[in-house]
C-alpha positions in Angstrom: 132.0 15.2 148.6 135.1 15.5 146.4 137.9 18.0 147.0 140.9 19.5 144.7 143.8 20.9 145.6 147.1 22.3 143.8 149.5 23.4 146.5 152.1 21.6 144.6 152.0 24.4 142.0 153.6 26.9 143.7 154.7 30.5 142.9 158.5 31.8 143.4 157.5 34.8 145.6 160.0 37.2 147.0 160.4 36.3 150.7 159.0 39.7 151.9 155.7 38.8 149.7 152.7 39.0 152.4 150.8 36.7 150.6 150.4 33.5 152.5 151.3 30.7 149.8 152.0 28.4 152.6 148.3 28.0 153.8 147.4 26.0 150.9 149.8 22.9 151.8 149.4 23.3 155.3 145.6 23.2 154.6 145.8 20.0 152.5 147.9 18.2 155.2 145.4 19.2 157.9 142.5 17.9 155.8 144.3 14.5 155.2 145.3 14.4 159.0 141.5 14.8 159.7 140.3 12.4 157.1 137.9 14.8 155.8 137.8 13.0 152.3 137.2 9.5 151.6 140.1 7.6 150.0 140.7 8.7 146.2 138.4 11.7 146.7 141.2 14.4 147.2 143.1 14.6 144.0 144.9 17.3 141.7 142.5 18.7 139.5 143.4 19.0 135.7 144.4 22.4 134.3 141.7 24.7 132.9 142.0 24.7 129.2 142.3 28.0 126.7 138.6 26.9 125.7 137.3 26.9 129.3 139.1 30.4 130.3 137.7 32.1 127.0 134.3 31.5 128.2 134.9 34.2 131.0 138.0 36.1 129.9 139.0 37.9 127.0 141.4 36.7 124.2 143.7 39.3 124.6 144.2 39.0 128.3 144.6 35.5 128.1 147.2 35.6 125.6 149.0 38.4 127.6 149.0 36.1 130.6 150.3 33.0 128.5 152.9 34.7 126.7 154.2 36.7 129.5 153.3 39.8 127.9 151.5 41.5 130.6 152.1 45.1 130.9 154.0 46.2 134.2 151.1 48.3 135.6 149.1 44.9 135.0 151.5 42.8 136.8 151.3 45.3 139.7 147.3 45.4 139.8 147.7 41.4 140.0 150.3 41.6 142.7 152.5 38.7 141.8 155.5 38.6 139.5 154.8 37.1 136.2 156.2 33.3 135.6 155.7 30.2 133.9 154.5 29.0 137.5 152.1 31.3 137.8 150.2 30.6 134.8 150.0 26.8 135.7 149.2 27.4 138.9 146.1 29.6 137.9 145.2 27.1 135.5 145.1 24.5 138.1 143.1 26.7 140.5 140.2 27.3 138.0 140.3 23.6 137.4 139.8 22.9 140.8 136.8 25.1 141.1 135.2 23.3 137.9 135.9 20.1 139.6 134.1 21.0 142.7 131.3 22.3 140.8 130.8 18.8 139.3 131.6 17.1 142.4 128.5 19.3 144.0 126.0 18.6 141.2 126.7 14.8 141.7 127.3 14.4 145.2 125.4 17.8 146.8 129.0 19.2 147.9 132.3 20.2 146.0 135.3 21.9 147.5 138.1 23.2 146.1 141.2 23.8 148.6 142.2 27.2 146.9 140.3 29.3 144.3 137.9 32.2 144.9 139.9 34.4 143.0 137.0 36.8 142.5 139.0 40.2 141.5 139.7 38.9 138.3 138.0 40.4 135.5 137.3 39.4 131.8 139.8 41.5 130.5 142.2 41.9 133.6 143.5 40.4 137.1 143.7 42.2 140.3 144.2 41.7 143.9 146.2 38.3 143.8 143.6 37.1 141.1 145.0 36.3 137.5 141.6 34.1 136.4 138.2 34.1 137.7 137.6 30.4 138.7 134.2 30.9 139.8 133.0 32.7 136.5 134.8 29.8 134.5 133.4 27.1 136.2 129.9 28.2 136.1 130.4 28.9 132.1 131.5 25.2 131.9 128.7 23.9 133.9 125.9 26.0 131.9 128.1 25.0 128.8 128.0 21.2 129.1 124.3 21.7 130.2 124.6 20.5 133.6 122.7 23.8 135.0 121.0 26.8 133.5 120.9 29.1 136.3 123.4 29.8 139.5 124.4 31.9 142.5 127.5 33.0 143.7 127.6 33.6 147.7 130.5 35.7 148.4 131.3 35.8 152.0 135.0 37.3 151.3 135.8 40.7 153.4 136.2 42.1 149.8 133.6 42.6 147.3 134.0 40.0 144.2 134.2 42.8 141.8 135.6 40.9 139.1 132.5 38.2 139.5 129.9 41.1 139.4 131.4 42.6 136.2 131.4 39.3 134.6 128.0 38.4 135.4 126.5 42.2 135.2 124.5 41.6 132.2 123.5 37.9 132.6 120.2 37.1 134.5 121.3 33.5 134.5 123.8 34.1 137.5 122.8 36.0 140.7 125.9 37.6 142.5 125.7 38.5 146.1 128.5 39.9 148.0 128.8 40.5 151.9 131.8 42.9 152.2 133.8 45.7 154.2 132.5 49.0 152.8 135.8 50.7 153.4 137.7 47.7 152.2 139.4 46.8 148.8 138.5 47.2 146.3 137.6 51.1 146.7 135.8 51.6 143.8 133.0 48.6 144.3 131.4 46.9 141.2 127.5 46.4 141.2 126.6 43.0 142.3 123.0 42.0 142.3 122.8 42.0 145.9 125.7 43.9 148.0 126.0 43.9 151.5 128.2 46.7 152.8 129.5 46.6 156.3 131.0 49.0 158.6 134.7 48.5 159.8 134.3 46.2 163.3 131.5 44.7 162.8 131.2 41.3 165.2 129.3 38.2 165.1 125.8 39.1 165.8 125.6 42.0 163.4 127.0 40.4 160.6 125.0 37.0 161.1 121.9 39.0 161.0 122.9 40.9 157.6 124.4 37.5 156.0 121.1 35.6 157.0 118.7 38.3 155.5 121.3 38.5 152.4 121.5 34.9 151.7 117.9 34.3 151.9 117.1 37.2 149.7 119.9 35.7 147.3 118.6 32.1 147.1 115.0 33.5 146.6 115.9 35.6 143.6 118.2 33.6 142.0 116.1 30.5 141.1 119.6 28.8 140.7 120.5 25.1 140.1 124.1 25.5 141.5 125.6 27.8 144.5 129.5 28.5 144.9 129.9 29.7 148.4 133.0 31.6 148.5 134.0 31.4 152.1 136.8 33.9 152.7 138.8 33.6 156.0 139.5 37.0 156.3 136.6 38.8 158.0 138.4 37.2 161.2 139.0 39.8 163.7 142.8 39.0 163.5 143.2 39.4 159.8 145.6 41.9 158.8 143.3 43.1 155.6 140.2 42.5 157.0 138.7 45.1 159.3 135.7 43.1 160.6 135.7 41.5 163.7 134.3 37.9 163.4 135.5 35.3 165.9 136.2 31.7 164.7 133.1 30.7 166.1 131.3 33.6 164.2 133.2 32.3 161.0 131.9 28.8 161.7 128.3 29.9 162.3 128.6 31.8 159.1 129.5 28.7 157.0 126.3 26.7 158.7 124.0 29.0 158.1 125.1 29.1 154.6 125.3 25.6 154.0 121.8 24.9 155.8 119.9 27.4 153.8 121.0 25.9 150.7 120.4 22.3 151.9 116.7 23.7 153.0 116.4 24.7 149.2 118.0 21.3 147.9 120.5 23.5 146.5 124.2 21.8 145.7 127.1 24.0 146.7 130.7 24.2 145.7 132.7 25.9 148.1 136.1 27.8 147.5 138.4 29.4 150.3 139.1 32.5 148.8 141.2 35.3 151.2 142.9 35.0 154.4 145.9 37.1 155.6 145.8 36.7 159.5 149.6 35.6 161.2 150.5 33.1 161.8 149.2 31.1 158.9 148.1 28.4 160.9 144.9 30.5 161.8 143.8 30.9 158.4 144.4 27.0 158.0 142.1 26.6 161.2 139.1 28.6 159.6 139.5 27.2 156.6 139.5 23.5 157.9 136.6 24.3 160.0 134.8 25.4 157.0 135.8 22.0 155.3 134.5 20.1 158.0 131.2 21.8 157.9 130.6 21.2 154.1 131.6 17.5 154.5 129.0 17.7 157.4 131.7 16.6 160.3 131.9 20.0 162.3 134.6 19.8 165.1 133.6 20.3 168.6 135.4 22.7 170.9 135.5 25.7 168.5 136.5 28.3 171.4 133.5 30.6 172.5 133.0 34.3 171.9 134.1 35.0 175.5 137.0 32.8 175.2 138.5 34.4 171.7 137.3 38.0 172.5 137.3 40.0 169.0 139.3 43.0 169.4 137.9 46.1 167.2 139.6 47.4 164.2 142.3 50.2 164.8 141.0 53.8 163.6 
């Protein structure tokens, strides 16, 4: 398995900004410390080109992003101030998912230590997402003939609305999203299969819904490649999550997704997506376990549910 990281491309955010940019560097350092990737298998991706981005995004939107000509309302919707660093970081994050997909097709698995920017639409960004890395990467794989069909398994706590919109009229890409019913985005798009969950759902109910949804999605998709959007934000301590999964539950989620894909001989590229727990090390632990499982090397000693009791989301 190959992995890609872009934490050297840092956005200049104000000190009070709530996006946990530090998680990317901390995750890469943890991955290196644990030796999850063989030497030379963890590297900085190439930046996505205009040609690659235009397979999923409208020319006018791309030009406004690149030229710094976004309207104030567009910038507010994205949630990041515009800067040249924002453009470069966004290109590199997309490049990481393109690389992860190529690795998956060659080795069975690939990973982007960033990515999962599933709220970006063809003509706009929102929710900390500028370009839709999954959509661009799948279009790249289809364009070069590597695949014909794909499936997106989106397990971030927020619906992958941008991804659903981009692929709405495209039967070659099956979109599956399991997410909080009452959480952002408050206007949901229509995925090929949406599983909506009520606030406060814990491990057992979540895993039952996940397993049924993933099985149904993979059967319908008849895909050549899966992209797994492995958000850390269903965690019960996540500030924006509203669900009640423990770390053990999230690890079991990861195992079930990978095992079901393996059972069907389906290559998987995994991207990290959201996570907003405090301290930031909580997010890093969840992402690290996802990568351990992706690499076939799960760590022992993840706390049992009883040792990490999930608390209900406040009313």
